C-alpha positions in Angstrom: 0.0 0.0 0.0 3.0 2.3 0.3 2.7 2.9 -3.5 -0.5 4.8 -2.8 0.9 7.2 -0.2 0.6 10.0 -2.8 -3.2 9.8 -2.3 -2.7 11.5 1.1 -0.5 14.4 0.1 -1.3 14.9 -3.6 -4.5 16.9 -2.9 -2.5 19.4 -0.9 -0.3 20.0 -3.9 -3.4 20.9 -6.0 -4.3 23.9 -3.7 -1.7 26.2 -5.1 -2.7 25.2 -8.7 -6.3 26.0 -8.0 -5.4 29.3 -6.4 -3.3 30.3 -9.4 -6.1 29.3 -11.7 -8.6 31.4 -9.7 -6.4 34.4 -9.8 -5.6 34.2 -13.6 -9.3 33.6 -14.4 -10.4 36.5 -12.2 -7.9 38.9 -13.9 -8.7 37.7 -17.4 -12.4 38.0 -17.0 -11.9 41.6 -15.8 -10.0 42.3 -19.0 -13.0 41.5 -21.2 -14.1 44.8 -22.8 -17.5 46.0 -21.7 -19.4 46.8 -18.5 -21.7 43.9 -17.2 -24.2 46.4 -15.9 -24.4 48.2 -19.3 -24.7 44.9 -21.1 -27.5 43.9 -18.8 -29.5 47.1 -19.0 -29.0 47.9 -22.7 -27.9 50.9 -24.6 -30.6 53.2 -23.2 -29.6 52.6 -19.5 -29.1 55.6 -17.3 -26.0 56.3 -15.2 -28.0 55.9 -12.1 -29.3 52.5 -13.0 -25.8 51.4 -14.0 -24.4 52.5 -10.7 -27.2 50.7 -8.8 -26.4 47.4 -10.6 -22.7 47.8 -10.1 -23.3 48.4 -6.4 -25.7 45.5 -6.1 -23.1 43.0 -7.4 -20.1 44.6 -5.8 -18.6 45.7 -9.2 -17.9 49.2 -7.8 -15.4 47.8 -5.2 -11.7 47.8 -5.8 -10.6 44.8 -7.8 -8.5 43.3 -5.0 -11.5 43.5 -2.7 -13.7 41.8 -5.4 -11.1 39.0 -5.6 -11.0 38.7 -1.8 -14.8 38.3 -1.7 -14.5 35.7 -4.5 -12.1 33.6 -2.5 -14.3 34.1 0.6 -17.3 32.7 -1.3 -15.3 29.8 -2.6 -14.2 28.9 0.9 -17.8 28.9 1.9 -18.8 26.7 -1.0 -20.4 29.6 -2.9 -19.6 31.3 -6.2 -21.7 34.4 -6.1 -24.9 35.3 -8.0 -25.3 35.4 -11.7 -26.0 38.9 -13.1 -27.8 37.5 -16.2 -29.8 34.5 -14.6 -30.4 36.1 -11.2 -29.7 32.9 -9.3 -26.7 31.4 -7.4 -23.9 30.4 -9.8 -23.3 27.1 -8.1 -27.0 26.2 -8.5 -26.9 27.3 -12.1 -23.9 25.2 -12.8 -25.4 22.1 -11.3 -28.3 22.3 -13.8 -25.7 22.2 -16.6 -23.3 19.5 -15.5 -25.2 16.5 -16.8 -25.0 17.3 -20.5 -21.3 18.2 -20.3 -20.4 15.1 -18.2 -22.4 12.8 -20.5 -20.7 14.4 -23.6 -17.2 13.9 -22.1 -17.9 10.3 -21.1 -19.4 9.3 -24.4 -16.6 11.1 -26.3 -13.9 9.2 -24.4 -15.7 5.9 -24.8 -16.1 6.4 -28.6 -12.5 7.6 -29.0 -11.3 4.3 -27.3 -13.6 2.3 -29.5 -12.1 3.9 -32.6 -8.5 4.1 -31.4 -7.9 0.6 -29.9 -8.8 -1.4 -33.0 -7.0 0.9 -35.4 -3.9 1.1 -33.2 -3.9 -2.7 -32.9 -4.2 -3.1 -36.6 -1.3 -0.8 -37.2 0.9 -2.3 -34.5 0.4 -5.9 -35.7 1.2 -4.9 -39.3 4.1 -2.6 -38.4 5.5 -1.2 -41.6 2.8 -2.9 -43.7 0.0 -1.3 -45.8 -2.5 -1.3 -43.0 0.0 0.5 -40.7 0.7 3.2 -43.3 -3.1 3.7 -43.9 -3.8 4.1 -40.2 -0.9 6.4 -39.7 -2.0 8.5 -42.6 -5.6 8.7 -41.2 -4.4 9.7 -37.7 -2.0 12.3 -39.1 -4.5 13.7 -41.5 -7.2 13.8 -38.8 -5.2 15.9 -36.4 -5.6 18.9 -38.8 -9.4 19.0 -38.6 -10.7 21.5 -35.9 -13.7 20.2 -33.9 -16.1 23.0 -35.1 -15.4 22.0 -38.8 -15.9 18.4 -38.0 -19.2 19.2 -36.3 -20.5 21.2 -39.2 -19.5 18.4 -41.7 -21.2 15.7 -39.6 -24.4 17.9 -39.3 -24.4 18.4 -43.1 -23.9 14.7 -43.9 -25.8 12.9 -41.2 -28.5 15.4 -40.2 -29.2 17.5 -43.3 -28.6 14.9 -46.1 -29.3 11.6 -44.5 -31.7 12.9 -41.7 -30.4 10.3 -39.3 -29.5 12.4 -36.2 -30.9 15.6 -34.7 -29.1 18.8 -35.4 -29.4 20.3 -31.9 -30.9 19.7 -28.4 -30.5 17.2 -25.6 -33.6 15.2 -25.4 -35.9 14.2 -22.6 -35.4 10.6 -21.5 -32.1 8.5 -21.4 -32.5 7.0 -24.8 -33.3 10.3 -26.4 -30.4 12.0 -24.7 -27.9 9.4 -25.9 -29.4 9.7 -29.4 -28.8 13.5 -29.3 -25.3 12.9 -28.1 -24.1 10.7 -30.9 -23.0 13.4 -33.3 -21.4 15.7 -30.6 -19.6 12.8 -29.1 -18.4 11.6 -32.5 -17.1 15.0 -33.3 -14.9 15.1 -30.2 -14.0 11.4 -30.5 -12.7 11.7 -34.0 -10.3 14.5 -32.9 -9.2 12.8 -29.8 -8.8 9.3 -31.3 -6.2 10.6 -33.8 -3.9 11.4 -30.8 -4.7 8.1 -29.0 -4.0 6.0 -32.1 -0.4 7.3 -32.4 0.3 6.8 -28.7 -1.3 3.4 -28.6 0.5 2.2 -31.8 3.9 3.2 -30.4 3.2 1.6 -27.1 2.0 -1.6 -28.7 5.0 -1.9 -31.0 7.3 -1.5 -28.0 5.4 -4.1 -26.0 5.4 -6.6 -28.9 9.2 -6.4 -28.8 9.4 -6.5 -25.0 10.5 -9.2 -22.7 7.0 -10.1 -21.5 5.7 -10.8 -25.0 8.9 -12.7 -25.8 8.5 -14.9 -22.7 4.9 -15.6 -23.5 5.8 -16.7 -27.0 8.5 -19.0 -25.6 5.9 -20.7 -23.5 4.0 -21.6 -26.7 1.3 -19.0 -26.3 -0.5 -18.1 -29.5 0.3 -14.6 -30.9 -3.3 -13.4 -30.6 -3.4 -14.3 -26.9 0.0 -12.7 -26.4 -1.3 -9.5 -28.0 -4.6 -9.2 -26.2 -3.6 -10.5 -22.8 -0.2 -8.9 -22.4 0.5 -6.3 -25.1 -2.8 -4.4 -25.0 -3.2 -4.0 -21.2 0.4 -2.8 -20.8 0.0 -0.4 -23.7 -3.0 1.3 -22.0 -0.8 2.8 -19.3 0.6 5.6 -21.4 -2.8 6.1 -23.0 -4.4 6.7 -19.6 -1.8 9.4 -18.9 -2.3 10.9 -22.3 -6.1 11.1 -21.7 -5.5 12.9 -18.5 -3.1 15.3 -20.1 -5.6 16.0 -22.9 -8.6 16.5 -20.5 -8.1 20.3 -20.8 -8.3 20.0 -24.6 -11.3 17.7 -24.2 -13.1 20.3 -22.1 -12.2 23.0 -24.5 -13.7 20.8 -27.3 -16.9 20.5 -25.4 -17.3 24.3 -25.2 -17.1 24.5 -29.0 -19.2 21.4 -29.7 -21.9 22.4 -27.2 -22.2 25.7 -28.9 -22.5 24.2 -32.4 -25.1 21.5 -31.4 -26.9 23.8 -28.9 -26.4 21.4 -26.0 -27.5 23.0 -22.7 -24.2 22.2 -21.0 -21.5 24.1 -19.2 -19.7 25.0 -22.4 -22.7 26.8 -23.8 -23.3 28.4 -20.5 -19.6 29.7 -20.5 -19.9 31.1 -24.0 -23.1 33.0 -23.2 -21.7 34.3 -19.9 -18.6 35.6 -21.7 -20.7 37.5 -24.2 -23.0 38.9 -21.5 -20.0 39.8 -19.2 -21.5 37.7 -16.4 -18.3 37.6 -14.4 -19.5 35.3 -11.7 -20.6 32.6 -14.1 -17.4 32.7 -16.1 -15.3 32.4 -12.9 -17.5 29.7 -11.5 -17.5 27.6 -14.7 -13.7 28.1 -15.1 -13.2 26.9 -11.5 -15.3 23.8 -12.1 -13.4 23.0 -15.2 -10.1 23.5 -13.4 -11.2 21.2 -10.5 -12.4 18.6 -13.0 -9.0 18.7 -14.8 -7.1 18.3 -11.5 -9.4 15.5 -10.4 -9.1 13.6 -13.7 -5.3 13.8 -13.5 -5.4 12.6 -9.9 -7.6 9.6 -10.8 -5.3 8.9 -13.8 -2.3 8.7 -11.4 -4.2 6.2 -9.2 -5.2 4.1 -12.2 -1.7 4.1 -13.5 -0.3 2.8 -10.2 -3.0 0.2 -10.0 -2.5 -1.3 -13.5 1.3 -1.0 -13.6 3.2 -2.2 -10.5 6.4 -0.7 -11.9 5.1 2.9 -11.5 5.7 4.8 -8.3 4.3 8.3 -7.6 
């Protein structure tokens, strides 16, 4: 169990990271041009009304005092009140977590379904035609931005074939999963190109490793050697790669949710930025930061669990 001692002290190391993220987010949000009170009231607002709104939400206070109140609210488990929605930011975010979480999970699952077979095919035919085709696809696919892929999928599967809905989230579980197919596929196609390259490299190294050689010496069939020994050991760097790319994955959900009109945190963040809703932007950014830190922490635990050679 000494290999898991990092579970006790690692969360303490995350505190300075989250503090730095909160400070950077706070400063960057304040640098967005425009006055939240003026955006809320419109162009015909009076100076008195603008001053009243600014005083109501503490926007007339010095910036260092606003940041102090922001940290104070975080310490109390609060994130302030939304200027646009007129409700607590934390309560607002909880209503938007489900679509984003479902989108991320479905995207990761789909990316693994795409990446593992293709990487296996490339690794087992290293240097052959199949390997060159898979490498070309993965290299070619990296250049496609998520928003372009989303639009192409909408045009082909929704407009021309009329197979999937263009936007929305659905009501029941089956309907929600049905609405998530195209958004998840958009992110999965981008993420899988990175995973394929990593998995292929790891699988080729494992195929030449001592463990696979020893298994072959015992008379074990090549297919069993590959799926029992090579694939599980190759997943270790893939888990770490997924954790590293979680920030990119979250950024992808922001774009994809906007294109497909999914009522998730990404769409909420975009709307909050355009409306200068400082509290919502800060709250969503902190939730995304905490999610990134948590995923990396879980990835460390999983890596130690599946590979006894790893020590944190």
